[in-house]
N, CA, C, O and the ligand as a Tripos MOL2 file, in Angstrom:
@<TRIPOS>MOLECULE
protein
  273   271    69     0     0
PROTEIN
NO_CHARGES

@<TRIPOS>ATOM
      1 N          -1.9800    8.2710    8.0230 N.3       1 MET1
      2 CA         -2.0270    8.3480    6.4130 C.3       1 MET1
      3 C          -3.4880    8.4670    5.9880 C.2       1 MET1
      4 O          -4.4220    8.0510    6.6740 O.2       1 MET1
      5 N          -3.6250    9.1330    4.6720 N.am      2 GLN2
      6 CA         -5.0520    9.2180    4.2810 C.3       2 GLN2
      7 C          -5.3320    8.3380    3.3330 C.2       2 GLN2
      8 O          -4.3820    7.7220    2.8510 O.2       2 GLN2
      9 N          -6.6190    8.0840    2.8700 N.am      3 CYS3
     10 CA         -6.8880    7.1410    1.7680 C.3       3 CYS3
     11 C          -6.7910    8.0460    0.5180 C.2       3 CYS3
     12 O          -7.2740    9.1780    0.5170 O.2       3 CYS3
     13 N          -6.1210    7.4870   -0.5960 N.am      4 PRO4
     14 CA         -6.2120    8.2340   -1.7670 C.3       4 PRO4
     15 C          -7.3580    8.4690   -2.4490 C.2       4 PRO4
     16 O          -7.4740    9.4150   -3.2290 O.2       4 PRO4
     17 N          -8.4230    7.4920   -2.1620 N.am      5 LYS5
     18 CA         -9.7570    7.7120   -2.7170 C.3       5 LYS5
     19 C         -10.6180    8.7440   -2.1340 C.2       5 LYS5
     20 O         -11.0300    9.6990   -2.7930 O.2       5 LYS5
     21 N         -10.9080    8.5380   -0.8100 N.am      6 CYS6
     22 CA        -11.8950    9.2170   -0.0020 C.3       6 CYS6
     23 C         -11.3530   10.2000    1.1760 C.2       6 CYS6
     24 O         -12.0170   10.9570    1.8850 O.2       6 CYS6
     25 N         -10.0120    9.9740    1.1740 N.am      7 HIS7
     26 CA         -9.3050   10.9080    2.2380 C.3       7 HIS7
     27 C          -9.7320   10.6020    3.5360 C.2       7 HIS7
     28 O          -9.7360   11.5650    4.3020 O.2       7 HIS7
     29 N         -10.0910    9.5320    3.9900 N.am      8 ALA8
     30 CA        -10.3690    9.2030    5.2980 C.3       8 ALA8
     31 C          -9.1040    8.6450    5.8760 C.2       8 ALA8
     32 O          -8.1500    8.3170    5.1700 O.2       8 ALA8
     33 N          -9.1250    8.5470    7.2100 N.am      9 GLY9
     34 CA         -7.8220    8.1550    7.8920 C.3       9 GLY9
     35 C          -7.7070    6.4560    7.6720 C.2       9 GLY9
     36 O          -8.7440    5.8010    7.5580 O.2       9 GLY9
     37 N          -6.6440    5.9360    7.6320 N.am     10 MET10
     38 CA         -6.4360    4.4380    7.3480 C.3      10 MET10
     39 C          -5.7620    3.9180    8.5800 C.2      10 MET10
     40 O          -5.0230    4.5390    9.3430 O.2      10 MET10
     41 N          -6.1850    2.5450    8.6440 N.am     11 VAL11
     42 CA         -5.7260    1.9050    9.7520 C.3      11 VAL11
     43 C          -4.6030    1.0220    9.4370 C.2      11 VAL11
     44 O          -4.7310    0.2460    8.4900 O.2      11 VAL11
     45 N          -3.5830    1.0430   10.0710 N.am     12 GLY12
     46 CA         -2.3760    0.0880    9.8420 C.3      12 GLY12
     47 C          -2.4220   -1.0810   10.5800 C.2      12 GLY12
     48 O          -2.4610   -0.9730   11.8050 O.2      12 GLY12
     49 N          -2.4250   -2.3140   10.0050 N.am     13 TYR13
     50 CA         -2.1970   -3.6550   10.8260 C.3      13 TYR13
     51 C          -1.0330   -4.4370   10.4100 C.2      13 TYR13
     52 O          -0.4210   -4.1120    9.3930 O.2      13 TYR13
     53 N          -0.7080   -5.3580   11.0550 N.am     14 GLN14
     54 CA          0.2310   -6.2890   10.4570 C.3      14 GLN14
     55 C          -0.2940   -7.7270   10.2250 C.2      14 GLN14
     56 O          -1.1270   -8.1950   11.0000 O.2      14 GLN14
     57 N           0.1220   -8.3520    9.2980 N.am     15 ARG15
     58 CA         -0.3780   -9.5980    9.0040 C.3      15 ARG15
     59 C           1.0590  -10.4900    8.5810 C.2      15 ARG15
     60 O           1.7610  -10.2380    7.6010 O.2      15 ARG15
     61 N           1.2620  -11.4290    9.4350 N.am     16 ASP16
     62 CA          2.3980  -12.3110    8.9350 C.3      16 ASP16
     63 C           3.6450  -11.4550    8.9150 C.2      16 ASP16
     64 O           4.5560  -11.7290    8.1340 O.2      16 ASP16
     65 N           3.7250  -10.3560    9.8050 N.am     17 GLY17
     66 CA          4.8230   -9.3520    9.7150 C.3      17 GLY17
     67 C           4.9570   -8.4010    8.7350 C.2      17 GLY17
     68 O           5.9900   -7.7770    8.4930 O.2      17 GLY17
     69 N           3.7070   -8.2770    8.0680 N.am     18 ILE18
     70 CA          3.7520   -7.3800    6.7430 C.3      18 ILE18
     71 C           2.8240   -6.2660    7.2190 C.2      18 ILE18
     72 O           1.7530   -6.4870    7.7850 O.2      18 ILE18
     73 N           3.2620   -5.1760    6.9770 N.am     19 LEU19
     74 CA          2.3580   -3.9100    7.5420 C.3      19 LEU19
     75 C           1.5630   -3.4440    6.1150 C.2      19 LEU19
     76 O           2.0770   -3.1400    5.0390 O.2      19 LEU19
     77 N           0.1280   -3.4980    6.4870 N.am     20 ILE20
     78 CA         -0.8880   -3.2570    5.5720 C.3      20 ILE20
     79 C          -1.6980   -2.1400    6.0690 C.2      20 ILE20
     80 O          -2.0400   -2.1180    7.2510 O.2      20 ILE20
     81 N          -2.0320   -1.2040    5.2440 N.am     21 GLU21
     82 CA         -2.9420   -0.1930    5.6510 C.3      21 GLU21
     83 C          -4.1480   -0.2070    4.8950 C.2      21 GLU21
     84 O          -4.1860   -0.4010    3.6800 O.2      21 GLU21
     85 N          -5.2270    0.0200    5.6980 N.am     22 GLN22
     86 CA         -6.7040   -0.1640    4.9310 C.3      22 GLN22
     87 C          -7.4450    0.9030    5.4470 C.2      22 GLN22
     88 O          -7.2630    1.4030    6.5570 O.2      22 GLN22
     89 N          -8.4170    1.2980    4.4960 N.am     23 CYS23
     90 CA         -9.5350    2.3620    4.6160 C.3      23 CYS23
     91 C         -10.6370    1.7430    5.2610 C.2      23 CYS23
     92 O         -11.1510    0.7320    4.7810 O.2      23 CYS23
     93 N         -11.0730    2.3060    6.3870 N.am     24 MET24
     94 CA        -12.2300    1.7030    7.0660 C.3      24 MET24
     95 C         -13.4420    2.3500    6.1970 C.2      24 MET24
     96 O         -14.5520    1.9350    6.5310 O.2      24 MET24
     97 N         -13.4240    3.0480    5.4180 N.am     25 VAL25
     98 CA        -14.5360    3.8530    4.7020 C.3      25 VAL25
     99 C         -14.8730    3.1090    3.1660 C.2      25 VAL25
    100 O         -15.9970    2.7930    2.7760 O.2      25 VAL25
    101 N         -14.0050    2.9840    2.6640 N.am     26 CYS26
    102 CA        -14.0190    2.2790    1.1910 C.3      26 CYS26
    103 C         -13.1960    1.0380    1.0970 C.2      26 CYS26
    104 O         -13.1380    0.3440    0.0820 O.2      26 CYS26
    105 N         -12.6670    0.8370    2.0260 N.am     27 ARG27
    106 CA        -12.0360   -0.6770    2.0770 C.3      27 ARG27
    107 C         -10.6850   -0.5630    1.3070 C.2      27 ARG27
    108 O          -9.9460   -1.5470    1.2800 O.2      27 ARG27
    109 N         -10.3910    0.3900    0.7900 N.am     28 ALA28
    110 CA         -8.9560    0.4530   -0.0950 C.3      28 ALA28
    111 C          -7.8650    0.0270    0.8500 C.2      28 ALA28
    112 O          -7.8140    0.3020    2.0490 O.2      28 ALA28
    113 N          -7.0030   -0.6770    0.1580 N.am     29 VAL29
    114 CA         -5.7520   -1.3690    0.8700 C.3      29 VAL29
    115 C          -4.6320   -0.6280    0.1920 C.2      29 VAL29
    116 O          -4.7190   -0.3970   -1.0140 O.2      29 VAL29
    117 N          -3.5680   -0.2340    0.9000 N.am     30 LEU30
    118 CA         -2.4020    0.3300    0.7570 C.3      30 LEU30
    119 C          -1.2720   -0.5460    1.2810 C.2      30 LEU30
    120 O          -1.2760   -0.9440    2.4460 O.2      30 LEU30
    121 N          -0.1660   -0.8890    0.2970 N.am     31 ILE31
    122 CA          0.8260   -1.7090    0.7500 C.3      31 ILE31
    123 C           2.1130   -1.2880    0.3710 C.2      31 ILE31
    124 O           2.1680   -0.9450   -0.8110 O.2      31 ILE31
    125 N           3.1680   -1.2060    1.0030 N.am     32 GLY32
    126 CA          4.3500   -0.8460    0.6220 C.3      32 GLY32
    127 C           5.1010   -1.6790   -0.4560 C.2      32 GLY32
    128 O           4.8030   -2.8680   -0.5700 O.2      32 GLY32
    129 N           5.9830   -1.1760   -1.1910 N.am     33 GLU33
    130 CA          6.7070   -2.0520   -2.2240 C.3      33 GLU33
    131 C           7.4050   -3.2230   -1.5480 C.2      33 GLU33
    132 O           7.3220   -4.3660   -1.9970 O.2      33 GLU33
    133 N           8.0790   -2.9150   -0.4830 N.am     34 TYR34
    134 CA          8.7330   -3.8180    0.1830 C.3      34 TYR34
    135 C           7.9020   -5.0610    0.8030 C.2      34 TYR34
    136 O           8.1740   -6.2600    0.7470 O.2      34 TYR34
    137 N           6.9020   -4.4640    1.3570 N.am     35 GLU35
    138 CA          5.7180   -5.2990    1.7810 C.3      35 GLU35
    139 C           5.0230   -6.2330    0.7450 C.2      35 GLU35
    140 O           4.6470   -7.3700    1.0290 O.2      35 GLU35
    141 N           4.9080   -5.7540   -0.2740 N.am     36 LEU36
    142 CA          4.2900   -6.2950   -1.4110 C.3      36 LEU36
    143 C           5.2620   -7.6730   -1.8080 C.2      36 LEU36
    144 O           4.7790   -8.7920   -1.9790 O.2      36 LEU36
    145 N           6.5040   -7.4020   -1.9000 N.am     37 VAL37
    146 CA          7.1790   -8.2150   -2.1830 C.3      37 VAL37
    147 C           7.2870   -9.4690   -1.1760 C.2      37 VAL37
    148 O           7.3070  -10.6390   -1.5590 O.2      37 VAL37
    149 N           7.3490   -9.0710    0.1030 N.am     38 ARG38
    150 CA          7.1410  -10.0100    1.2830 C.3      38 ARG38
    151 C           5.9380  -10.9410    1.0500 C.2      38 ARG38
    152 O           6.0690  -12.1640    1.0930 O.2      38 ARG38
    153 N           4.7150  -10.3100    0.7920 N.am     39 LEU39
    154 CA          3.5380  -10.8550    0.7220 C.3      39 LEU39
    155 C           3.7250  -11.7760   -0.5460 C.2      39 LEU39
    156 O           3.3920  -12.9580   -0.4620 O.2      39 LEU39
    157 N           4.1340  -11.3820   -1.4610 N.am     40 VAL40
    158 CA          4.1440  -12.4180   -2.7670 C.3      40 VAL40
    159 C           5.0250  -13.6550   -2.3950 C.2      40 VAL40
    160 O           4.7930  -14.8120   -2.7470 O.2      40 VAL40
    161 N           6.0130  -13.2530   -1.6690 N.am     41 GLU41
    162 CA          6.9240  -14.1960   -1.3400 C.3      41 GLU41
    163 C           6.1830  -15.4730   -0.4140 C.2      41 GLU41
    164 O           6.2560  -16.6770   -0.6580 O.2      41 GLU41
    165 N           5.4910  -14.8410    0.6570 N.am     42 THR42
    166 CA          4.7020  -15.5170    1.4700 C.3      42 THR42
    167 C           3.5970  -16.6010    0.8610 C.2      42 THR42
    168 O           3.4000  -17.7340    1.3000 O.2      42 THR42
    169 N           2.9180  -15.9580   -0.2740 N.am     43 CYS43
    170 CA          1.7110  -16.5930   -0.6250 C.3      43 CYS43
    171 C           2.1670  -17.3790   -1.9170 C.2      43 CYS43
    172 O           1.3810  -18.1780   -2.4250 O.2      43 CYS43
    173 N           3.2980  -17.1910   -2.4060 N.am     44 GLY44
    174 CA          3.9330  -17.9270   -3.5610 C.3      44 GLY44
    175 C           3.4040  -17.4290   -4.9840 C.2      44 GLY44
    176 O           3.6700  -18.0260   -6.0270 O.2      44 GLY44
    177 N           2.6860  -16.3620   -4.9200 N.am     45 CYS45
    178 CA          2.1310  -15.7100   -6.3360 C.3      45 CYS45
    179 C           3.5290  -15.0420   -6.8950 C.2      45 CYS45
    180 O           4.5700  -14.7980   -6.2840 O.2      45 CYS45
    181 N           3.1730  -14.8310   -8.3020 N.am     46 THR46
    182 CA          3.9770  -14.2190   -9.1270 C.3      46 THR46
    183 C           3.8840  -12.8030   -9.1690 C.2      46 THR46
    184 O           2.8210  -12.2640   -9.4760 O.2      46 THR46
    185 N           4.9160  -12.1450   -8.8820 N.am     47 LEU47
    186 CA          4.8730  -10.4320   -8.9140 C.3      47 LEU47
    187 C           4.9100   -9.9320  -10.2070 C.2      47 LEU47
    188 O           5.8220  -10.2800  -10.9570 O.2      47 LEU47
    189 N           3.8220   -8.9650  -10.6680 N.am     48 PRO48
    190 CA          3.9650   -8.3720  -11.8630 C.3      48 PRO48
    191 C           5.0950   -7.4770  -11.9870 C.2      48 PRO48
    192 O           5.5950   -7.0600  -10.9430 O.2      48 PRO48
    193 N           5.5880   -7.1060  -13.1290 N.am     49 PRO49
    194 CA          6.8840   -6.1020  -13.2580 C.3      49 PRO49
    195 C           6.5500   -4.8130  -12.5760 C.2      49 PRO49
    196 O           5.3870   -4.4210  -12.4820 O.2      49 PRO49
    197 N           7.4780   -4.2210  -12.1480 N.am     50 PRO50
    198 CA          7.1200   -2.8980  -11.5700 C.3      50 PRO50
    199 C           6.9680   -1.8670  -12.3770 C.2      50 PRO50
    200 O           7.4490   -1.8910  -13.5100 O.2      50 PRO50
    201 N           6.3630   -0.9440  -11.9660 N.am     51 LEU51
    202 CA          5.9060    0.3280  -12.9850 C.3      51 LEU51
    203 C           7.1880    0.9600  -13.0240 C.2      51 LEU51
    204 O           7.9690    1.0710  -12.0790 O.2      51 LEU51
    205 N           7.3890    1.5000  -14.5910 N.am     52 PRO52
    206 CA          8.7240    2.2050  -14.7840 C.3      52 PRO52
    207 C           8.7120    3.4870  -14.2510 C.2      52 PRO52
    208 O           9.7990    4.0130  -14.0110 O.2      52 PRO52
    209 N           7.3680    4.2680  -13.9540 N.am     53 SER53
    210 CA          7.3780    5.5260  -13.4800 C.3      53 SER53
    211 C           7.6720    5.5100  -11.9510 C.2      53 SER53
    212 O           7.9550    6.5880  -11.4290 O.2      53 SER53
    213 N           7.6310    4.4190  -11.2080 N.am     54 ASN54
    214 CA          7.8810    4.5610   -9.8550 C.3      54 ASN54
    215 C           9.2540    4.0250   -9.3860 C.2      54 ASN54
    216 O           9.4330    2.9870   -8.7480 O.2      54 ASN54
    217 N          10.2760    4.9780   -9.8430 N.am     55 GLY55
    218 CA         11.6510    4.4390   -9.6920 C.3      55 GLY55
    219 C          12.1960    4.9770   -8.2620 C.2      55 GLY55
    220 O          13.4110    4.8490   -8.1140 O.2      55 GLY55
    221 N          11.5130    5.5320   -7.2410 N.am     56 HIS56
    222 CA         12.0720    6.1720   -6.3310 C.3      56 HIS56
    223 C          11.7150    5.5580   -5.0250 C.2      56 HIS56
    224 O          11.7980    6.1990   -3.9770 O.2      56 HIS56
    225 N          11.2930    4.2410   -5.0790 N.am     57 GLY57
    226 CA         10.9600    3.5390   -3.9460 C.3      57 GLY57
    227 C           9.8130    3.9980   -2.8440 C.2      57 GLY57
    228 O           9.7100    3.7920   -1.6350 O.2      57 GLY57
    229 N           9.0690    4.6500   -3.7190 N.am     58 GLY58
    230 CA          7.8900    5.3520   -2.8680 C.3      58 GLY58
    231 C           6.6430    4.3430   -2.8460 C.2      58 GLY58
    232 O           6.7600    3.3060   -3.4980 O.2      58 GLY58
    233 N           5.4580    4.5800   -2.1380 N.am     59 ARG59
    234 CA          4.3540    3.6670   -1.8580 C.3      59 ARG59
    235 C           3.5520    3.8490   -3.1740 C.2      59 ARG59
    236 O           3.7930    4.7530   -3.9740 O.2      59 ARG59
    237 N           2.5920    2.9300   -3.3310 N.am     60 HIS60
    238 CA          1.8030    3.0980   -4.3920 C.3      60 HIS60
    239 C           0.3630    3.7220   -4.1560 C.2      60 HIS60
    240 O          -0.6500    3.0230   -4.1660 O.2      60 HIS60
    241 N           0.3540    5.0330   -3.9520 N.am     61 TYR61
    242 CA         -0.8270    5.7420   -3.6210 C.3      61 TYR61
    243 C          -0.4430    7.1420   -4.1380 C.2      61 TYR61
    244 O           0.7020    7.5680   -4.2920 O.2      61 TYR61
    245 N          -1.7530    7.8640   -4.4070 N.am     62 GLU62
    246 CA         -1.6300    9.1800   -4.9930 C.3      62 GLU62
    247 C          -2.2350   10.1480   -3.8330 C.2      62 GLU62
    248 O          -2.7190    9.6670   -2.8080 O.2      62 GLU62
    249 N          -2.1760   11.4360   -4.0520 N.am     63 GLY63
    250 CA         -2.7500   12.4800   -3.0840 C.3      63 GLY63
    251 C          -1.8540   12.5140   -1.7730 C.2      63 GLY63
    252 O          -2.3000   12.6540   -0.6350 O.2      63 GLY63
    253 N          -0.7170   12.3860   -2.0650 N.am     64 ARG64
    254 CA          0.1300   12.6960   -0.7200 C.3      64 ARG64
    255 C           0.3020   13.8650   -0.4630 C.2      64 ARG64
    256 O           0.7630   14.0120    0.6680 O.2      64 ARG64
    257 N           0.1110   14.9430   -1.1040 N.am     65 HIS65
    258 CA          0.1710   16.4830   -0.9300 C.3      65 HIS65
    259 C          -0.9450   16.7210   -0.0720 C.2      65 HIS65
    260 O          -0.8770   17.7360    0.6220 O.2      65 HIS65
    261 N          -1.9220   16.0250    0.0220 N.am     66 ARG66
    262 CA         -3.2310   16.4350    0.7230 C.3      66 ARG66
    263 C          -3.1870   15.9290    2.0440 C.2      66 ARG66
    264 O          -3.9250   15.0010    2.3760 O.2      66 ARG66
    265 N          -2.3330   16.4910    2.8780 N.am     67 ARG67
    266 CA         -2.0300   16.0240    4.3810 C.3      67 ARG67
    267 C          -2.9210   16.4780    5.2510 C.2      67 ARG67
    268 O          -3.1170   15.8480    6.2900 O.2      67 ARG67
    269 N          -3.6560   17.7290    4.9540 N.am     68 ASN68
    270 CA         -4.4230   18.1670    5.8940 C.3      68 ASN68
    271 C          -5.8550   17.8340    5.7980 C.2      68 ASN68
    272 O          -6.6380   18.2230    6.6650 O.2      68 ASN68
    273 ZN        -11.2270    5.3650    1.4160 Zn       69 ZN69
@<TRIPOS>BOND
     1     1     2 1
     2     2     3 1
     3     3     4 2
     4     3     5 am
     5     5     6 1
     6     6     7 1
     7     7     8 2
     8     7     9 am
     9     9    10 1
    10    10    11 1
    11    11    12 2
    12    11    13 am
    13    13    14 1
    14    14    15 1
    15    15    16 2
    16    15    17 am
    17    17    18 1
    18    18    19 1
    19    19    20 2
    20    19    21 am
    21    21    22 1
    22    22    23 1
    23    23    24 2
    24    23    25 am
    25    25    26 1
    26    26    27 1
    27    27    28 2
    28    27    29 am
    29    29    30 1
    30    30    31 1
    31    31    32 2
    32    31    33 am
    33    33    34 1
    34    34    35 1
    35    35    36 2
    36    35    37 am
    37    37    38 1
    38    38    39 1
    39    39    40 2
    40    39    41 am
    41    41    42 1
    42    42    43 1
    43    43    44 2
    44    43    45 am
    45    45    46 1
    46    46    47 1
    47    47    48 2
    48    47    49 am
    49    49    50 1
    50    50    51 1
    51    51    52 2
    52    51    53 am
    53    53    54 1
    54    54    55 1
    55    55    56 2
    56    55    57 am
    57    57    58 1
    58    58    59 1
    59    59    60 2
    60    59    61 am
    61    61    62 1
    62    62    63 1
    63    63    64 2
    64    63    65 am
    65    65    66 1
    66    66    67 1
    67    67    68 2
    68    67    69 am
    69    69    70 1
    70    70    71 1
    71    71    72 2
    72    71    73 am
    73    73    74 1
    74    74    75 1
    75    75    76 2
    76    75    77 am
    77    77    78 1
    78    78    79 1
    79    79    80 2
    80    79    81 am
    81    81    82 1
    82    82    83 1
    83    83    84 2
    84    83    85 am
    85    85    86 1
    86    86    87 1
    87    87    88 2
    88    87    89 am
    89    89    90 1
    90    90    91 1
    91    91    92 2
    92    91    93 am
    93    93    94 1
    94    94    95 1
    95    95    96 2
    96    95    97 am
    97    97    98 1
    98    98    99 1
    99    99   100 2
   100    99   101 am
   101   101   102 1
   102   102   103 1
   103   103   104 2
   104   103   105 am
   105   105   106 1
   106   106   107 1
   107   107   108 2
   108   107   109 am
   109   109   110 1
   110   110   111 1
   111   111   112 2
   112   111   113 am
   113   113   114 1
   114   114   115 1
   115   115   116 2
   116   115   117 am
   117   117   118 1
   118   118   119 1
   119   119   120 2
   120   119   121 am
   121   121   122 1
   122   122   123 1
   123   123   124 2
   124   123   125 am
   125   125   126 1
   126   126   127 1
   127   127   128 2
   128   127   129 am
   129   129   130 1
   130   130   131 1
   131   131   132 2
   132   131   133 am
   133   133   134 1
   134   134   135 1
   135   135   136 2
   136   135   137 am
   137   137   138 1
   138   138   139 1
   139   139   140 2
   140   139   141 am
   141   141   142 1
   142   142   143 1
   143   143   144 2
   144   143   145 am
   145   145   146 1
   146   146   147 1
   147   147   148 2
   148   147   149 am
   149   149   150 1
   150   150   151 1
   151   151   152 2
   152   151   153 am
   153   153   154 1
   154   154   155 1
   155   155   156 2
   156   155   157 am
   157   157   158 1
   158   158   159 1
   159   159   160 2
   160   159   161 am
   161   161   162 1
   162   162   163 1
   163   163   164 2
   164   163   165 am
   165   165   166 1
   166   166   167 1
   167   167   168 2
   168   167   169 am
   169   169   170 1
   170   170   171 1
   171   171   172 2
   172   171   173 am
   173   173   174 1
   174   174   175 1
   175   175   176 2
   176   175   177 am
   177   177   178 1
   178   178   179 1
   179   179   180 2
   180   179   181 am
   181   181   182 1
   182   182   183 1
   183   183   184 2
   184   183   185 am
   185   185   186 1
   186   186   187 1
   187   187   188 2
   188   187   189 am
   189   189   190 1
   190   190   191 1
   191   191   192 2
   192   191   193 am
   193   193   194 1
   194   194   195 1
   195   195   196 2
   196   195   197 am
   197   197   198 1
   198   198   199 1
   199   199   200 2
   200   199   201 am
   201   201   202 1
   202   202   203 1
   203   203   204 2
   204   203   205 am
   205   205   206 1
   206   206   207 1
   207   207   208 2
   208   207   209 am
   209   209   210 1
   210   210   211 1
   211   211   212 2
   212   211   213 am
   213   213   214 1
   214   214   215 1
   215   215   216 2
   216   215   217 am
   217   217   218 1
   218   218   219 1
   219   219   220 2
   220   219   221 am
   221   221   222 1
   222   222   223 1
   223   223   224 2
   224   223   225 am
   225   225   226 1
   226   226   227 1
   227   227   228 2
   228   227   229 am
   229   229   230 1
   230   230   231 1
   231   231   232 2
   232   231   233 am
   233   233   234 1
   234   234   235 1
   235   235   236 2
   236   235   237 am
   237   237   238 1
   238   238   239 1
   239   239   240 2
   240   239   241 am
   241   241   242 1
   242   242   243 1
   243   243   244 2
   244   243   245 am
   245   245   246 1
   246   246   247 1
   247   247   248 2
   248   247   249 am
   249   249   250 1
   250   250   251 1
   251   251   252 2
   252   251   253 am
   253   253   254 1
   254   254   255 1
   255   255   256 2
   256   255   257 am
   257   257   258 1
   258   258   259 1
   259   259   260 2
   260   259   261 am
   261   261   262 1
   262   262   263 1
   263   263   264 2
   264   263   265 am
   265   265   266 1
   266   266   267 1
   267   267   268 2
   268   267   269 am
   269   269   270 1
   270   270   271 1
   271   271   272 2
@<TRIPOS>SUBSTRUCTURE
     1 MET1         2 RESIDUE 1 A MET
     2 GLN2         6 RESIDUE 1 A GLN
     3 CYS3        10 RESIDUE 1 A CYS
     4 PRO4        14 RESIDUE 1 A PRO
     5 LYS5        18 RESIDUE 1 A LYS
     6 CYS6        22 RESIDUE 1 A CYS
     7 HIS7        26 RESIDUE 1 A HIS
     8 ALA8        30 RESIDUE 1 A ALA
     9 GLY9        34 RESIDUE 1 A GLY
    10 MET10       38 RESIDUE 1 A MET
    11 VAL11       42 RESIDUE 1 A VAL
    12 GLY12       46 RESIDUE 1 A GLY
    13 TYR13       50 RESIDUE 1 A TYR
    14 GLN14       54 RESIDUE 1 A GLN
    15 ARG15       58 RESIDUE 1 A ARG
    16 ASP16       62 RESIDUE 1 A ASP
    17 GLY17       66 RESIDUE 1 A GLY
    18 ILE18       70 RESIDUE 1 A ILE
    19 LEU19       74 RESIDUE 1 A LEU
    20 ILE20       78 RESIDUE 1 A ILE
    21 GLU21       82 RESIDUE 1 A GLU
    22 GLN22       86 RESIDUE 1 A GLN
    23 CYS23       90 RESIDUE 1 A CYS
    24 MET24       94 RESIDUE 1 A MET
    25 VAL25       98 RESIDUE 1 A VAL
    26 CYS26      102 RESIDUE 1 A CYS
    27 ARG27      106 RESIDUE 1 A ARG
    28 ALA28      110 RESIDUE 1 A ALA
    29 VAL29      114 RESIDUE 1 A VAL
    30 LEU30      118 RESIDUE 1 A LEU
    31 ILE31      122 RESIDUE 1 A ILE
    32 GLY32      126 RESIDUE 1 A GLY
    33 GLU33      130 RESIDUE 1 A GLU
    34 TYR34      134 RESIDUE 1 A TYR
    35 GLU35      138 RESIDUE 1 A GLU
    36 LEU36      142 RESIDUE 1 A LEU
    37 VAL37      146 RESIDUE 1 A VAL
    38 ARG38      150 RESIDUE 1 A ARG
    39 LEU39      154 RESIDUE 1 A LEU
    40 VAL40      158 RESIDUE 1 A VAL
    41 GLU41      162 RESIDUE 1 A GLU
    42 THR42      166 RESIDUE 1 A THR
    43 CYS43      170 RESIDUE 1 A CYS
    44 GLY44      174 RESIDUE 1 A GLY
    45 CYS45      178 RESIDUE 1 A CYS
    46 THR46      182 RESIDUE 1 A THR
    47 LEU47      186 RESIDUE 1 A LEU
    48 PRO48      190 RESIDUE 1 A PRO
    49 PRO49      194 RESIDUE 1 A PRO
    50 PRO50      198 RESIDUE 1 A PRO
    51 LEU51      202 RESIDUE 1 A LEU
    52 PRO52      206 RESIDUE 1 A PRO
    53 SER53      210 RESIDUE 1 A SER
    54 ASN54      214 RESIDUE 1 A ASN
    55 GLY55      218 RESIDUE 1 A GLY
    56 HIS56      222 RESIDUE 1 A HIS
    57 GLY57      226 RESIDUE 1 A GLY
    58 GLY58      230 RESIDUE 1 A GLY
    59 ARG59      234 RESIDUE 1 A ARG
    60 HIS60      238 RESIDUE 1 A HIS
    61 TYR61      242 RESIDUE 1 A TYR
    62 GLU62      246 RESIDUE 1 A GLU
    63 GLY63      250 RESIDUE 1 A GLY
    64 ARG64      254 RESIDUE 1 A ARG
    65 HIS65      258 RESIDUE 1 A HIS
    66 ARG66      262 RESIDUE 1 A ARG
    67 ARG67      266 RESIDUE 1 A ARG
    68 ASN68      270 RESIDUE 1 A ASN
    69 ZN69       273 GROUP 0 **** ****
């Protein structure tokens, strides 16, 4: 996976069974929608309402078409 900000490679790691991907260059963090819910449940925080434009279960990042 590529960073949506600087397009560097991202490193995925697991924390408490939750997959998180982080850019080692600009420190951006990507997290899947399912993982976000899990994380919120784990920490006891409240989850903000989902974005209405993201209705297809994708991840919250841009630049997906720039794969090369
Ligand atoms: Zn980056």
